[in-house]
Each structure stands twice: as structure tokens, then as C-alpha cells.
Jmol script that loads the backbone (N, CA, C; Angstrom):
load data "model"
ATOM      1  N   MET A   1      -9.220   6.509 -22.297  1.00  0.00           N
ATOM      2  CA  MET A   1     -10.285   7.351 -22.416  1.00  0.00           C
ATOM      3  C   MET A   1     -10.846   6.547 -22.528  1.00  0.00           C
ATOM      4  N   PRO A   2     -12.761   6.187 -22.234  1.00  0.00           N
ATOM      5  CA  PRO A   2     -13.866   5.894 -23.421  1.00  0.00           C
ATOM      6  C   PRO A   2     -13.778   7.041 -23.889  1.00  0.00           C
ATOM      7  N   PRO A   3     -14.608   5.992 -25.410  1.00  0.00           N
ATOM      8  CA  PRO A   3     -15.005   7.161 -26.538  1.00  0.00           C
ATOM      9  C   PRO A   3     -15.558   7.930 -26.758  1.00  0.00           C
ATOM     10  N   HIS A   4     -16.272   7.943 -25.535  1.00  0.00           N
ATOM     11  CA  HIS A   4     -17.841   8.548 -25.523  1.00  0.00           C
ATOM     12  C   HIS A   4     -16.818  10.115 -24.890  1.00  0.00           C
ATOM     13  N   GLY A   5     -16.190  10.063 -24.155  1.00  0.00           N
ATOM     14  CA  GLY A   5     -15.191  11.181 -22.591  1.00  0.00           C
ATOM     15  C   GLY A   5     -15.274  11.450 -21.499  1.00  0.00           C
ATOM     16  N   GLY A   6     -16.450  10.119 -20.745  1.00  0.00           N
ATOM     17  CA  GLY A   6     -16.130  10.174 -20.057  1.00  0.00           C
ATOM     18  C   GLY A   6     -15.341   9.744 -18.969  1.00  0.00           C
ATOM     19  N   THR A   7     -15.488   9.378 -17.794  1.00  0.00           N
ATOM     20  CA  THR A   7     -14.593   8.838 -17.119  1.00  0.00           C
ATOM     21  C   THR A   7     -13.805   7.567 -17.105  1.00  0.00           C
ATOM     22  N   ARG A   8     -13.120   6.941 -16.340  1.00  0.00           N
ATOM     23  CA  ARG A   8     -13.121   6.090 -16.419  1.00  0.00           C
ATOM     24  C   ARG A   8     -14.084   5.664 -14.959  1.00  0.00           C
ATOM     25  N   PRO A   9     -14.712   4.179 -15.116  1.00  0.00           N
ATOM     26  CA  PRO A   9     -15.128   3.907 -13.079  1.00  0.00           C
ATOM     27  C   PRO A   9     -13.868   3.497 -12.473  1.00  0.00           C
ATOM     28  N   LYS A  10     -14.009   3.922 -11.082  1.00  0.00           N
ATOM     29  CA  LYS A  10     -12.787   3.706  -9.957  1.00  0.00           C
ATOM     30  C   LYS A  10     -12.698   2.575  -9.741  1.00  0.00           C
ATOM     31  N   GLN A  11     -11.497   2.579  -9.646  1.00  0.00           N
ATOM     32  CA  GLN A  11     -10.517   1.150  -9.680  1.00  0.00           C
ATOM     33  C   GLN A  11      -9.847   1.086  -7.722  1.00  0.00           C
ATOM     34  N   GLU A  12     -10.661  -0.148  -7.065  1.00  0.00           N
ATOM     35  CA  GLU A  12      -9.589  -0.220  -5.777  1.00  0.00           C
ATOM     36  C   GLU A  12      -8.084  -0.289  -6.237  1.00  0.00           C
ATOM     37  N   LYS A  13      -7.856   1.308  -6.052  1.00  0.00           N
ATOM     38  CA  LYS A  13      -5.965   0.425  -5.857  1.00  0.00           C
ATOM     39  C   LYS A  13      -5.293   1.426  -4.802  1.00  0.00           C
ATOM     40  N   THR A  14      -4.289   0.683  -4.182  1.00  0.00           N
ATOM     41  CA  THR A  14      -3.888   0.594  -3.025  1.00  0.00           C
ATOM     42  C   THR A  14      -2.495   0.814  -3.141  1.00  0.00           C
ATOM     43  N   ASP A  15      -1.516   2.410  -3.469  1.00  0.00           N
ATOM     44  CA  ASP A  15      -0.527   2.193  -3.388  1.00  0.00           C
ATOM     45  C   ASP A  15       0.256   2.222  -1.970  1.00  0.00           C
ATOM     46  N   VAL A  16       1.361   1.353  -2.327  1.00  0.00           N
ATOM     47  CA  VAL A  16       2.240   1.112  -0.941  1.00  0.00           C
ATOM     48  C   VAL A  16       3.061   2.596  -0.420  1.00  0.00           C
ATOM     49  N   LYS A  17       2.926   3.318   0.438  1.00  0.00           N
ATOM     50  CA  LYS A  17       3.844   3.574   1.014  1.00  0.00           C
ATOM     51  C   LYS A  17       5.622   3.769   1.020  1.00  0.00           C
ATOM     52  N   VAL A  18       6.683   3.973   0.225  1.00  0.00           N
ATOM     53  CA  VAL A  18       7.578   3.458   0.569  1.00  0.00           C
ATOM     54  C   VAL A  18       8.536   4.792   1.628  1.00  0.00           C
ATOM     55  N   ASN A  19       8.932   4.725   2.327  1.00  0.00           N
ATOM     56  CA  ASN A  19       9.867   4.523   3.220  1.00  0.00           C
ATOM     57  C   ASN A  19      11.383   4.784   3.784  1.00  0.00           C
ATOM     58  N   PRO A  20      11.921   5.468   4.154  1.00  0.00           N
ATOM     59  CA  PRO A  20      13.276   5.193   4.812  1.00  0.00           C
ATOM     60  C   PRO A  20      13.613   3.713   5.875  1.00  0.00           C
ATOM     61  N   SER A  21      12.162   4.251   6.733  1.00  0.00           N
ATOM     62  CA  SER A  21      12.070   4.049   8.073  1.00  0.00           C
ATOM     63  C   SER A  21      10.130   3.329   7.903  1.00  0.00           C
ATOM     64  N   VAL A  22      10.555   1.391   8.348  1.00  0.00           N
ATOM     65  CA  VAL A  22       9.230   1.114   7.955  1.00  0.00           C
ATOM     66  C   VAL A  22       8.578   0.932  10.180  1.00  0.00           C
ATOM     67  N   LYS A  23       7.208   1.014  10.598  1.00  0.00           N
ATOM     68  CA  LYS A  23       6.962   1.398  11.427  1.00  0.00           C
ATOM     69  C   LYS A  23       5.537   0.981  11.681  1.00  0.00           C
ATOM     70  N   LYS A  24       5.518   0.197  12.415  1.00  0.00           N
ATOM     71  CA  LYS A  24       3.767  -0.335  12.749  1.00  0.00           C
ATOM     72  C   LYS A  24       3.047   0.725  13.301  1.00  0.00           C
ATOM     73  N   ILE A  25       1.918   0.472  12.444  1.00  0.00           N
ATOM     74  CA  ILE A  25       1.280   2.148  13.166  1.00  0.00           C
ATOM     75  C   ILE A  25      -0.284   1.651  13.703  1.00  0.00           C
ATOM     76  N   CYS A  26      -0.824   0.739  14.052  1.00  0.00           N
ATOM     77  CA  CYS A  26      -1.754  -0.029  14.802  1.00  0.00           C
ATOM     78  C   CYS A  26      -0.927  -1.391  15.482  1.00  0.00           C
ATOM     79  N   ASP A  27      -2.116  -2.083  15.596  1.00  0.00           N
ATOM     80  CA  ASP A  27      -2.316  -3.065  16.693  1.00  0.00           C
ATOM     81  C   ASP A  27      -2.373  -3.573  15.425  1.00  0.00           C
ATOM     82  N   LYS A  28      -3.021  -4.108  14.677  1.00  0.00           N
ATOM     83  CA  LYS A  28      -3.191  -5.138  13.381  1.00  0.00           C
ATOM     84  C   LYS A  28      -2.165  -4.885  12.519  1.00  0.00           C
ATOM     85  N   CYS A  29      -1.253  -4.041  12.251  1.00  0.00           N
ATOM     86  CA  CYS A  29       0.371  -4.099  11.707  1.00  0.00           C
ATOM     87  C   CYS A  29       1.399  -5.071  11.982  1.00  0.00           C
ATOM     88  N   LYS A  30       1.346  -5.057  10.225  1.00  0.00           N
ATOM     89  CA  LYS A  30       2.527  -6.684  10.553  1.00  0.00           C
ATOM     90  C   LYS A  30       4.192  -6.595   9.966  1.00  0.00           C
ATOM     91  N   VAL A  31       5.340  -6.226  10.755  1.00  0.00           N
ATOM     92  CA  VAL A  31       6.025  -6.349   9.514  1.00  0.00           C
ATOM     93  C   VAL A  31       6.722  -7.580   9.060  1.00  0.00           C
ATOM     94  N   ILE A  32       6.720  -7.538   7.993  1.00  0.00           N
ATOM     95  CA  ILE A  32       7.630  -8.871   6.985  1.00  0.00           C
ATOM     96  C   ILE A  32       8.573  -8.671   6.526  1.00  0.00           C
ATOM     97  N   ARG A  33       9.433  -9.860   5.712  1.00  0.00           N
ATOM     98  CA  ARG A  33      10.298  -9.362   4.910  1.00  0.00           C
ATOM     99  C   ARG A  33       9.655 -10.613   4.076  1.00  0.00           C
ATOM    100  N   ARG A  34       9.695  -9.769   2.500  1.00  0.00           N
ATOM    101  CA  ARG A  34       9.485 -10.205   1.366  1.00  0.00           C
ATOM    102  C   ARG A  34      10.342  -9.826   0.796  1.00  0.00           C
ATOM    103  N   HIS A  35      11.265 -10.595   0.371  1.00  0.00           N
ATOM    104  CA  HIS A  35      12.053 -10.639  -0.866  1.00  0.00           C
ATOM    105  C   HIS A  35      12.648  -9.479  -0.801  1.00  0.00           C
ATOM    106  N   GLY A  36      13.872  -9.830   0.406  1.00  0.00           N
ATOM    107  CA  GLY A  36      14.559  -8.677   0.737  1.00  0.00           C
ATOM    108  C   GLY A  36      14.389  -7.750   1.184  1.00  0.00           C
ATOM    109  N   ARG A  37      13.039  -7.291   0.510  1.00  0.00           N
ATOM    110  CA  ARG A  37      12.107  -6.028   1.343  1.00  0.00           C
ATOM    111  C   ARG A  37      11.362  -6.397   2.424  1.00  0.00           C
ATOM    112  N   VAL A  38      11.778  -4.653   3.700  1.00  0.00           N
ATOM    113  CA  VAL A  38      10.926  -5.060   4.643  1.00  0.00           C
ATOM    114  C   VAL A  38       9.272  -3.809   4.417  1.00  0.00           C
ATOM    115  N   MET A  39       8.669  -4.564   5.367  1.00  0.00           N
ATOM    116  CA  MET A  39       6.881  -4.095   4.254  1.00  0.00           C
ATOM    117  C   MET A  39       6.436  -4.105   5.374  1.00  0.00           C
ATOM    118  N   VAL A  40       4.967  -2.808   5.429  1.00  0.00           N
ATOM    119  CA  VAL A  40       4.106  -3.557   6.571  1.00  0.00           C
ATOM    120  C   VAL A  40       3.179  -3.534   6.226  1.00  0.00           C
ATOM    121  N   ILE A  41       2.589  -4.859   6.505  1.00  0.00           N
ATOM    122  CA  ILE A  41       1.236  -4.916   5.946  1.00  0.00           C
ATOM    123  C   ILE A  41       0.533  -4.745   7.705  1.00  0.00           C
ATOM    124  N   CYS A  42      -1.322  -4.535   6.674  1.00  0.00           N
ATOM    125  CA  CYS A  42      -2.394  -4.689   7.816  1.00  0.00           C
ATOM    126  C   CYS A  42      -3.332  -4.456   7.055  1.00  0.00           C
ATOM    127  N   GLU A  43      -4.399  -4.354   8.456  1.00  0.00           N
ATOM    128  CA  GLU A  43      -5.799  -4.991   7.513  1.00  0.00           C
ATOM    129  C   GLU A  43      -6.470  -3.783   6.636  1.00  0.00           C
ATOM    130  N   ASN A  44      -6.168  -2.300   7.803  1.00  0.00           N
ATOM    131  CA  ASN A  44      -6.258  -0.631   7.333  1.00  0.00           C
ATOM    132  C   ASN A  44      -4.850  -1.083   6.316  1.00  0.00           C
ATOM    133  N   LEU A  45      -5.919  -0.757   4.799  1.00  0.00           N
ATOM    134  CA  LEU A  45      -4.623  -0.743   3.663  1.00  0.00           C
ATOM    135  C   LEU A  45      -3.978   0.375   3.282  1.00  0.00           C
ATOM    136  N   ARG A  46      -4.830   1.514   4.293  1.00  0.00           N
ATOM    137  CA  ARG A  46      -3.097   3.249   4.427  1.00  0.00           C
ATOM    138  C   ARG A  46      -2.270   2.894   4.965  1.00  0.00           C
ATOM    139  N   HIS A  47      -2.628   1.402   5.320  1.00  0.00           N
ATOM    140  CA  HIS A  47      -1.379   1.681   6.320  1.00  0.00           C
ATOM    141  C   HIS A  47       0.052   0.696   5.835  1.00  0.00           C
ATOM    142  N   LYS A  48      -0.060   0.375   4.737  1.00  0.00           N
ATOM    143  CA  LYS A  48       0.744  -0.347   3.695  1.00  0.00           C
ATOM    144  C   LYS A  48       2.552   0.917   3.797  1.00  0.00           C
ATOM    145  N   GLN A  49       3.488  -0.088   3.527  1.00  0.00           N
ATOM    146  CA  GLN A  49       4.291  -0.210   3.939  1.00  0.00           C
ATOM    147  C   GLN A  49       5.131  -0.834   3.115  1.00  0.00           C
ATOM    148  N   ARG A  50       6.561   0.406   2.618  1.00  0.00           N
ATOM    149  CA  ARG A  50       8.154  -0.981   2.015  1.00  0.00           C
ATOM    150  C   ARG A  50       8.864  -0.100   2.223  1.00  0.00           C
ATOM    151  N   GLN A  51       9.919  -0.474   2.692  1.00  0.00           N
ATOM    152  CA  GLN A  51      10.707  -0.202   3.160  1.00  0.00           C
ATOM    153  C   GLN A  51      11.786   0.256   1.735  1.00  0.00           C
ATOM    154  N   GLY A  52      12.786   1.592   1.130  1.00  0.00           N
ATOM    155  CA  GLY A  52      13.033   1.416   0.381  1.00  0.00           C
ATOM    156  C   GLY A  52      13.855   3.061   0.057  1.00  0.00           C
TER     157      GLY A  52
END
end "model"
wireframe off; spacefill off
backbone 0.3
color backbone group
């Protein structure tokens, strides 16, 4: 926390959804494999997924 007791500035952070099965949500989603994990990446950051 800042010393004056205010709030921290908002940071653009998008977490990856972890699902047992991943699938494309839209036409721009791509299913890829990184480090042995199946992932979905997309222009829409809400569509980021990781299998696990």
C-alpha cells in the first residue's frame, strides 16, 4: 500500500483460465502447445486458457 493510504494504480493483468479441457471460443482463438501444456491464445485477452 502506498504510505498515504490510497489505492494502487490499476495494472492491466489478465490471468489465464485453467480448465481440464480447452477449446476455441471465437474465430481468432489459436490452440497451441507450450512446454507440454495445451493453451489457447487470442486477441481477446478474456479467452486465454491453459489446460491443467
